[in-house]
C-alpha positions as CSV (number, residue, x, y, z in Angstrom):
1,X,-5.6,4.8,-12.7
2,X,-6.4,1.7,-14.8
3,X,-9.9,1.7,-16.4
4,X,-11.0,4.3,-13.9
5,X,-9.9,2.3,-10.9
6,X,-7.5,3.5,-8.3
7,X,-4.6,1.2,-8.2
8,X,-2.2,0.8,-5.3
9,X,0.9,-1.3,-5.0
10,X,2.1,-2.6,-1.6
11,X,5.9,-3.2,-1.5
12,X,6.9,-5.1,1.7
13,X,10.6,-4.4,2.4
14,X,13.1,-5.7,4.9
15,X,16.7,-4.5,4.4
16,X,16.0,-3.8,0.7
17,X,17.8,-0.5,0.3
18,X,20.0,-1.8,-2.5
19,X,17.2,-2.7,-4.9
20,X,14.3,-0.8,-3.6
21,X,15.1,2.4,-5.6
22,X,15.1,0.3,-8.9
23,X,11.7,-1.3,-7.9
24,X,10.1,2.1,-7.2
25,X,11.6,3.8,-10.3
26,X,10.2,1.2,-12.7
27,X,6.7,1.2,-11.3
28,X,4.1,1.8,-14.1
29,X,2.5,5.2,-14.5
30,X,-1.0,3.9,-14.0
31,X,-0.2,3.1,-10.3
32,X,-1.7,5.8,-8.1
33,X,-0.2,4.9,-4.8
34,X,2.9,2.9,-3.6
35,X,2.8,1.8,-0.1
36,X,6.3,0.8,1.1
37,X,6.1,-1.1,4.4
38,X,9.5,-1.0,6.1
39,X,9.5,-4.1,8.4
40,X,11.9,-2.7,10.9
41,X,14.9,-2.7,8.5
42,X,18.4,-2.2,9.8
43,X,19.6,-0.5,6.6
44,X,18.4,2.6,4.7
45,X,15.2,1.1,3.3
46,X,12.9,3.8,4.8
47,X,15.1,6.6,3.7
48,X,15.4,5.3,0.1
49,X,11.6,5.0,0.0
50,X,11.0,8.5,1.4
51,X,13.5,10.1,-1.0
52,X,11.4,8.7,-3.9
53,X,8.5,11.0,-2.8
54,X,5.5,11.7,-5.0
55,X,3.1,8.7,-5.0
56,X,5.1,6.8,-2.4
57,X,3.9,6.4,1.2
58,X,6.0,4.8,3.8
59,X,4.7,2.7,6.6
60,X,7.1,1.4,9.3
61,X,7.0,-1.4,11.8
62,X,8.8,-0.7,15.0
63,X,9.6,-4.4,15.2
64,X,10.2,-7.0,12.6
65,X,6.8,-8.8,12.0
66,X,7.3,-10.7,8.8
67,X,6.3,-10.3,5.2
68,X,2.7,-11.4,5.7
69,X,2.2,-8.7,8.4
70,X,3.8,-6.2,6.2
71,X,1.4,-6.9,3.4
72,X,-1.5,-6.7,5.8
73,X,-0.3,-3.3,6.9
74,X,0.0,-2.2,3.3
75,X,-3.4,-3.6,2.4
76,X,-5.0,-1.5,5.3
77,X,-3.2,1.6,4.3
78,X,-4.1,1.3,0.6
79,X,-7.8,0.7,1.4
80,X,-7.8,3.7,3.8
81,X,-6.3,5.8,1.0
82,X,-9.2,4.9,-1.4
83,X,-7.6,2.2,-3.6
84,X,-10.0,-0.1,-5.5
85,X,-7.3,-2.6,-6.4
86,X,-4.2,-3.4,-4.5
87,X,-1.2,-5.3,-5.9
88,X,1.8,-6.6,-4.2
89,X,5.3,-6.4,-5.7
90,X,8.5,-7.4,-3.9
91,X,11.2,-4.8,-3.1
92,X,14.0,-6.8,-4.7
93,X,13.1,-6.2,-8.4
94,X,12.1,-9.8,-8.9
95,X,8.8,-8.9,-10.3
96,X,8.7,-7.5,-13.8
97,X,6.8,-4.2,-13.9
98,X,5.5,-4.9,-17.4
99,X,3.4,-7.7,-16.0
100,X,1.5,-5.5,-13.5
101,X,-1.2,-4.5,-15.9
102,X,-2.0,-8.2,-16.7
103,X,-2.1,-9.0,-13.0
104,X,-4.3,-6.1,-12.0
105,X,-6.7,-5.9,-14.9
106,X,-9.0,-8.9,-14.1
107,X,-9.5,-7.5,-10.7
108,X,-10.0,-4.0,-12.1
109,X,-12.7,-5.3,-14.5
110,X,-14.4,-7.1,-11.6
111,X,-13.9,-10.5,-13.3
112,X,-12.3,-12.0,-10.1
113,X,-11.4,-11.0,-6.6
114,X,-7.8,-12.1,-6.6
115,X,-5.2,-12.6,-9.2
116,X,-1.9,-14.4,-8.5
117,X,1.1,-14.5,-10.8
118,X,2.0,-17.8,-12.3
119,X,5.7,-18.1,-13.2
120,X,5.3,-21.8,-13.8
121,X,3.2,-21.1,-16.9
122,X,5.8,-18.8,-18.4
123,X,7.5,-20.4,-21.6
124,X,11.0,-19.5,-20.3
125,X,10.5,-21.0,-16.8
126,X,12.7,-24.0,-17.4
127,X,15.6,-21.8,-18.4
128,X,15.2,-19.2,-15.8
129,X,13.9,-20.8,-12.6
130,X,16.1,-23.4,-10.8
131,X,14.7,-26.9,-11.1
132,X,14.4,-27.5,-7.4
133,X,12.2,-24.4,-7.1
134,X,10.1,-25.4,-10.0
135,X,9.3,-28.8,-8.5
136,X,8.9,-27.5,-5.0
137,X,6.5,-24.9,-6.4
138,X,4.4,-27.5,-8.3
139,X,4.1,-29.8,-5.2
140,X,3.2,-27.0,-2.9
141,X,0.7,-25.6,-5.4
142,X,-1.1,-29.0,-5.7
143,X,-1.2,-29.4,-1.9
144,X,-2.6,-26.0,-1.4
145,X,-5.1,-26.5,-4.1
146,X,-6.4,-29.7,-2.6
147,X,-6.4,-28.4,0.9
148,X,-8.3,-25.2,0.0
149,X,-10.7,-27.0,-2.4
150,X,-9.7,-24.9,-5.4
151,X,-10.5,-26.3,-8.9
152,X,-7.3,-24.7,-10.3
153,X,-4.2,-23.4,-8.8
154,X,-0.6,-23.0,-10.0
155,X,2.5,-21.4,-8.4
156,X,1.0,-20.9,-5.0
157,X,4.3,-19.4,-3.7
158,X,4.3,-16.4,-6.2
159,X,3.8,-13.2,-4.3
160,X,3.0,-11.1,-7.4
161,X,-0.7,-10.5,-6.8
162,X,-3.7,-8.2,-7.0
163,X,-6.8,-8.1,-4.8
164,X,-9.9,-6.1,-4.7
165,X,-10.6,-3.7,-1.9
166,X,-13.9,-5.6,-1.4
167,X,-12.0,-8.9,-0.8
168,X,-9.6,-7.1,1.6
169,X,-12.5,-5.9,3.6
170,X,-14.0,-9.4,3.8
171,X,-10.8,-11.0,5.1
172,X,-9.7,-11.2,8.7
173,X,-6.2,-9.8,8.1
174,X,-5.4,-10.2,11.8
175,X,-5.6,-13.9,11.2
176,X,-3.1,-14.0,8.3
177,X,0.1,-15.8,9.0
178,X,2.6,-13.0,9.4
179,X,5.8,-14.6,7.9
180,X,7.1,-16.7,5.1
181,X,4.2,-19.0,3.9
182,X,1.6,-16.2,4.0
183,X,0.6,-16.8,0.3
184,X,-0.7,-20.3,1.1
185,X,-2.6,-19.1,4.2
186,X,-4.1,-16.1,2.2
187,X,-5.2,-18.5,-0.6
188,X,-6.9,-20.7,2.0
189,X,-8.7,-17.7,3.6
190,X,-9.8,-16.4,0.1
191,X,-11.2,-19.9,-0.8
192,X,-13.0,-20.2,2.6
193,X,-14.5,-16.8,2.0
194,X,-15.8,-17.7,-1.4
195,X,-13.7,-15.2,-3.2
196,X,-12.7,-15.9,-6.8
197,X,-9.0,-16.6,-7.7
198,X,-7.2,-16.5,-11.1
199,X,-3.7,-17.4,-12.1
200,X,-2.0,-15.1,-14.7
201,X,1.3,-16.0,-16.3
202,X,4.2,-13.7,-15.3
203,X,7.9,-13.6,-16.0
204,X,10.2,-15.4,-13.6
205,X,13.0,-12.9,-12.7
206,X,16.2,-13.8,-10.9
207,X,19.1,-11.5,-10.4
208,X,22.1,-11.5,-8.1
209,X,20.1,-11.3,-4.9
210,X,20.4,-14.2,-2.4
211,X,17.4,-16.3,-1.7
212,X,16.0,-16.1,1.8
213,X,14.3,-19.5,1.5
214,X,15.5,-22.0,4.1
215,X,14.6,-25.7,4.5
216,X,12.4,-25.1,7.6
217,X,10.3,-22.6,5.5
218,X,8.9,-25.7,3.6
219,X,7.9,-27.3,6.9
220,X,6.1,-24.1,7.9
221,X,4.3,-24.1,4.5
222,X,3.3,-27.7,5.0
223,X,1.9,-26.9,8.4
224,X,-0.1,-24.0,7.1
225,X,-1.4,-26.2,4.3
226,X,-2.5,-28.8,6.8
227,X,-4.3,-26.0,8.8
228,X,-6.1,-24.9,5.7
229,X,-7.4,-28.4,5.2
230,X,-8.5,-28.7,8.8
231,X,-10.3,-25.4,8.7
232,X,-12.1,-26.4,5.5
233,X,-13.2,-29.8,6.8
234,X,-14.4,-28.1,10.0
235,X,-16.4,-25.6,8.0
236,X,-18.0,-28.0,5.6
237,X,-20.4,-29.6,8.1
238,X,-21.4,-26.1,9.3
239,X,-22.2,-25.0,5.8
240,X,-24.2,-28.2,5.2
241,X,-26.2,-27.6,8.4
242,X,-26.9,-24.0,7.5
243,X,-28.0,-25.1,4.0
244,X,-30.3,-27.7,5.5
245,X,-31.8,-25.3,8.0
246,X,-32.5,-22.6,5.3
247,X,-34.3,-25.2,3.1
248,X,-36.7,-26.2,5.7
């Protein structure tokens, strides 16, 4: 527990048997539940997770559904288990466990509904993160911020996050984009729902793992950002109409 709140961590995993054990072994002691969602892996991901035992619970998808769908499955399982705050950490050890308390604490204290890690704010980002990723991250963050109508947003693509159970209950998880690009879609949904969002600096971590990012992923993200903007523009007249009717 962290400040008397039950903390769960969702670990979406697809063919991550090699690094999953390291990720689970370094999870902080204050984490009460770890939900590993095996997204129909073809390796020993589920077996590695099951061998860890203790606070680890394994959810499996019969078919590969994507990282966004895996996180939605993990959110539902964590809320059902009684978690107050649910974080997300990748299975490939690219998220430093020492940053988890800083990511989760604003949600635990009730200051915000959703915290997102910000690698771009870390003082070592220029040395650690490849330049192309830095610039792509800044551009996509700006576009997402404008589309969602957020006052501040940095590193929209960072998946190191924490969310309140209340916010999970208020989201339509069935509508969340199921694959790569889900962070942008989720940010748009949170903004549309009036939930509060905060950036927290986290360490950029890169090892010997191969990036799964492909050029077409950027096109998908741009399409999702456009959808966020369209949804917001469509909702604004409805909000104004409701406000006018309630004032008369």
